[in-house]
C-alpha positions in Angstrom: -4.6 -1.3 -23.6 -3.1 -3.7 -26.1 0.5 -4.9 -26.2 2.8 -4.9 -29.2 4.6 -7.9 -30.6 7.8 -6.6 -29.3 6.3 -6.3 -25.8 5.0 -9.8 -25.9 8.3 -11.2 -27.0 9.9 -9.5 -24.1 7.4 -10.8 -21.7 7.9 -14.4 -23.0 11.5 -14.0 -22.6 10.8 -12.8 -19.0 8.9 -16.1 -18.4 11.7 -18.2 -19.7 14.3 -16.4 -17.4 12.0 -16.6 -14.4 11.3 -20.3 -15.0 15.0 -21.0 -15.1 15.5 -19.0 -12.0 12.8 -20.9 -10.2 14.7 -24.1 -11.0 17.2 -23.1 -8.3 15.8 -20.2 -6.3 12.0 -20.6 -6.4 11.2 -16.9 -6.4 7.8 -17.1 -7.9 5.7 -20.2 -8.2 6.3 -22.9 -11.0 9.3 -23.5 -13.2 7.3 -24.1 -16.3 7.7 -21.0 -18.6 4.2 -21.5 -20.2 2.7 -21.7 -16.8 4.4 -18.5 -15.7 3.2 -16.8 -18.8 -0.4 -17.9 -18.8 -1.1 -17.6 -15.1 1.3 -15.0 -13.7 2.3 -12.6 -16.6 -1.4 -12.6 -17.8 -2.4 -11.9 -14.3 -0.2 -8.9 -14.1 -1.5 -7.8 -17.6 -5.0 -7.8 -16.4 -4.4 -4.7 -14.5 -3.1 -2.6 -17.4 -6.6 -1.1 -18.0 -6.4 0.4 -14.6 -3.2 2.2 -15.4 -4.5 3.8 -18.5 -5.7 7.0 -16.7 -2.0 7.5 -15.5 0.0 9.6 -18.1 3.6 9.4 -19.1 6.0 10.1 -16.2 3.7 8.5 -13.6 5.2 6.0 -11.2 4.3 2.8 -9.6 5.6 0.7 -6.6 5.3 -3.1 -6.7 5.4 -4.4 -3.0 6.7 -7.8 -2.3 7.6 -8.3 -6.0 9.0 -11.8 -5.6 10.2 -12.6 -9.2 9.1 -9.3 -10.6 5.4 -9.4 -10.7 3.5 -7.3 -11.6 6.5 -4.7 -11.9 8.4 -6.2 -14.8 5.3 -6.7 -16.8 4.0 -3.1 -16.1 7.5 -1.7 -16.8 7.5 -3.5 -20.1 4.1 -2.5 -21.2 4.3 1.1 -19.9 7.8 2.1 -20.7 6.5 5.7 -20.1 6.0 5.0 -16.5 8.7 4.7 -13.7 8.6 1.7 -11.3 10.3 0.6 -8.1 10.2 -3.2 -7.3 10.4 -3.7 -3.6 11.2 -7.0 -1.7 12.7 -7.7 1.7 14.4 -10.9 0.5 17.8 -10.1 -1.0 18.0 -13.2 -3.1 14.8 -12.3 -4.9 15.9 -8.8 -5.5 19.2 -10.0 -7.0 17.4 -12.2 -9.4 15.0 -9.4 -10.3 17.9 -7.0 -10.9 19.4 -9.5 -13.4 16.2 -9.9 -15.2 15.8 -6.0 -15.5 19.3 -5.9 -17.0 18.7 -8.8 -19.3 15.4 -7.3 -20.6 17.0 -3.7 -20.8 14.2 -2.1 -18.9 15.6 1.3 -18.0 12.4 2.6 -16.5 12.3 0.3 -13.4 14.5 -0.5 -10.5 14.5 -3.0 -7.6 15.4 -2.4 -3.9 15.9 -4.7 -1.2 13.9 -3.4 1.8 10.5 -3.7 3.5 7.8 -1.6 2.2 7.6 0.2 5.6 11.3 1.5 5.0 10.5 2.6 1.5 7.4 4.4 2.8 9.7 6.4 5.2 12.1 7.5 2.4 9.7 8.0 -0.4 6.4 8.7 1.4 3.3 9.4 -0.8 5.4 9.8 -4.0 3.9 7.0 -6.1 0.9 7.3 -8.3 0.1 3.5 -8.0 1.1 0.9 -5.7 0.4 -2.8 -6.0 1.0 -6.3 -4.5 0.3 -9.9 -5.2 -0.1 -12.7 -2.8 1.5 -10.8 0.1 -1.2 -10.5 2.9 -4.9 -9.9 3.5 -6.5 -6.9 1.9 -6.6 -4.7 5.1 -3.0 -5.4 5.8 -2.0 -4.7 2.2 -3.8 -1.4 2.4 -1.6 -0.4 5.2 1.4 -1.3 3.5 0.5 0.5 0.3 -1.3 3.6 1.4 1.8 5.4 2.8 3.5 5.0 -0.6 0.8 6.6 -2.7 0.0 10.3 -3.3 -3.5 11.7 -2.9 -5.5 10.9 -6.1 -3.4 7.7 -6.7 -4.5 4.1 -6.8 -3.9 0.9 -4.7 -4.2 -2.5 -6.2 -4.3 -5.7 -4.5 -4.4 -9.0 -6.6 -6.7 -11.5 -5.0 -8.6 -14.8 -5.5 -12.2 -15.6 -5.5 -12.7 -14.8 -1.8 -11.5 -11.2 -2.0 -14.8 -9.9 -0.8 -14.6 -11.8 2.5 -11.3 -10.3 3.3 -13.0 -6.8 3.3 -15.9 -7.7 5.5 -14.1 -6.8 8.8 -13.8 -3.2 7.7 -16.6 -0.8 7.6 -16.7 1.2 4.3 -16.1 4.4 6.2 -13.2 3.1 8.2 -10.8 2.9 5.1 -10.6 6.7 5.5 -8.3 6.0 8.5 -5.7 5.1 5.9 -6.6 8.0 3.7 -8.5 5.7 1.4 -12.0 5.5 -0.3 -14.1 2.4 -0.1 -12.6 -0.5 -1.9 -13.9 -1.8 -5.3 -13.7 -5.2 -6.7 -12.6 -5.8 -10.3 -13.3 -9.4 -11.3 -11.5 -11.4 -13.9 -10.4 -14.8 -14.9 -7.0 -16.3 -15.5 -6.5 -19.8 -16.9 -10.1 -20.7 -15.9 -9.6 -19.4 -12.3 -11.8 -16.8 -10.8 -9.6 -13.8 -9.5 -10.3 -10.3 -8.2 -8.4 -7.1 -8.0 -9.2 -4.9 -5.0 -8.6 -1.2 -5.7 -8.7 1.8 -3.5 -8.4 5.5 -4.5 -6.2 7.6 -2.3 -8.4 10.4 -1.1 -6.4 12.2 1.4 -3.0 11.9 3.2 -2.2 8.8 5.1 -2.0 9.6 8.8 1.6 10.1 10.1 1.3 7.0 12.3 1.6 4.8 9.3 3.7 3.0 8.4 4.2 1.3 11.7 7.2 -0.9 12.6 7.7 -4.0 10.4 5.4 -6.8 11.6 2.9 -4.5 13.4 0.4 -4.5 10.5 -0.1 -8.3 10.8 0.1 -8.6 14.6 -2.1 -5.6 15.5 -4.6 -4.7 12.5 -5.2 -1.1 12.1 -8.9 -1.9 12.1 -8.9 -4.2 15.0 
């Protein structure tokens, strides 16, 4: 899926605004706009082919959005999709809301709450849910699965050791979250090896998920 010149211009403006925000608030990594674009924006762009099967009107959730990644990038490149950007840190969400207004992205919104709260109010309503640099893959799967409808997709952005995070879970056990076995999608960003871990939602997530905030990390579902 290619991006238009207008989209690229908007994404570069996003990188500039985020770089300026990072000077004072440090919401996402570096304060150099070129680094933000080459390493962070392009990272989010790498997932666009995975969204191609989702038609206009589909929706996505960006969990732990930080400075708006990947949600703002996806919302820019897929204006026909609706997105909700979620973060528990109010300062980050305030910055993201300002960026959304500055870029005039009417198809996405940002909410200040934990993903467990969102899953209670919008349970299994999204077609796609994604997260970058939030937690280990099994923990992320627990955060994301209650948000996604059956037939939808979960995406976790990971580094070169993604496969090792999956070793503690037997391929069949992902069904405990209503998920199929994970797949790895390797790619490279700025000379760095990366992976996306993806799961297809094959059935409803059991009602016991989401658990209380913090439980996913303290007591892993696969433990």
